[in-house]
N, C-alpha and C positions, 0 to 999 in steps of 0.2 A: 746400602743404607734406605731404609724404608722412608718416604717423606710423608708429612703429615699436612694435610690441607689446613688453609687458613682458618677455615672454620673450627676445625679440631682445635688448632692452637688457641684460638679465641676462647674457645669453652674452657680447655684446660686452664687459661688465664685467668677467668673468672671465677673458675671453682678457687684457685689457690686464693685470690685478693678476698673471697668471701670467709674463707677459713676452711674451708670442706675440701679436704684430700680427695683426688679422682678416685682413688682407691678405699672407699669411706667404709669398711668393714674392719671387724677388728678393734672398736674402741676408739677409732679416729675421726669419727664425724665431731663436726664444731668442736674440735682440739680436748674433748672429754675421756679421760681415762675411766674404766669401769673394772670392777673385780668384786671376786665372792670369795668366800671362805667357811670353812668347817671348823671346829675345833680341834679335830683329830680326822685322819686317814681310814680308821677303821673303829666299827662300834660292835657291841654285841649286840644280839636279837633285843636281848630286855632291854639294853639302854638306847635303841634306836628312837625310842620318845622324846630323848632330848637333844636330837640333831636340830642346832639352830644353824641358820645360816646367815652370815653377816655380808651386807652389800655396801658397797661404797663407789663413789664417782669423784673423781678430782675434775676442775677446769682447769687445763693446761694452758686456754687460750690467753687472749687480751683483752677481752670484752666480756662483761655478765651475759651468761645464756640459759636459756629454760631448760633443764635436761629431761622435761618431758616424762615425768613420771608415770602420769597418768595411762597412757596406752602401751606400758612395759609388758613384756610377756616373758613368764618362765616354763622352761621344759625340762622334763625327767625322763632320764633316757630316750628323748626324740618325742617324747608327748606333752604336748601343752597342758599345763595345771590351769584349770578352767576357772577355779576359784580363787586364782591370783589376782584377780583385779580386787576382790573383796577383802581378800588379805592384804594386800600392800595398800589400800586404802586406810585400813586402820591402824591406829597408833599415833605418837605424836608428830606433829608436822614442824619443818621450820619454815622461814621466808626463802631459805635457801631450795626448798622443792620446787619453787619457779622461778627464781632468780639466781643463779649462782655466780659469784663474783671470781673474776681471774684468780687463780692460785689457792682460790678455798677448795672445800670438800664437803660432803656429807654422807654419813654413814648410819646405817641402822640394820637390825636384824630381826628375824622372825623364829620362832618355834615351827617347824615344820615337820617335826618327829613322826606324826601320823601319816605321812607320804612314804615313808620307809620304814615300814614294819616289817615287810618281808626281807630275808637275806639273800642278796646279790650286789651287785657291781651298780653303783648311781652315777649317771652322769648328768650334771645339772648345768643348763646354760640361761643366763638372762640377757635379755635384749630391749630396746627400745628404737623409737623413730632416731634420737640422737647420740646412740652408743650400742655397743656389743660388749659385752664381758666375755672375758677368756673363761672358757668352760673349765668345771671343777668335777673332780673324781672322786670318791670315796666308797668304802665299802662295808656291808653291814654282814654279820657273821652269825650263822646259826649257834645255837647255845651250845658250849662244850660239854662233856659229860665227865 
């Protein structure tokens, strides 16, 4: 059985006490759960302009945390959407954007159809310093004859 050094055990214990899971990917940083959704899994090419993505974060921890929306990043098929900072800084804000109490959530959406105009399969990923949402996948089909 492998042995952990005293320093490694101390580091793991410190991270657990801070509420940070050592394997902090997959939306478990700071006990935040993050997710995205679209209204349907398939859109026709002419309907793609109506693609709206809803974003949500839940604080599953025991203390109020800053979900750190400012430096979040959105990826479409592995490519970072450069306009995301401008897009995500627009619209109504809540006090929860900077201080999300335990057991509370914040939810918001953006119309992003102009980024999904071409037929194809789209994989969207959203992440920030305090969370990482599970990817979503949907498809834009060519117009049928």
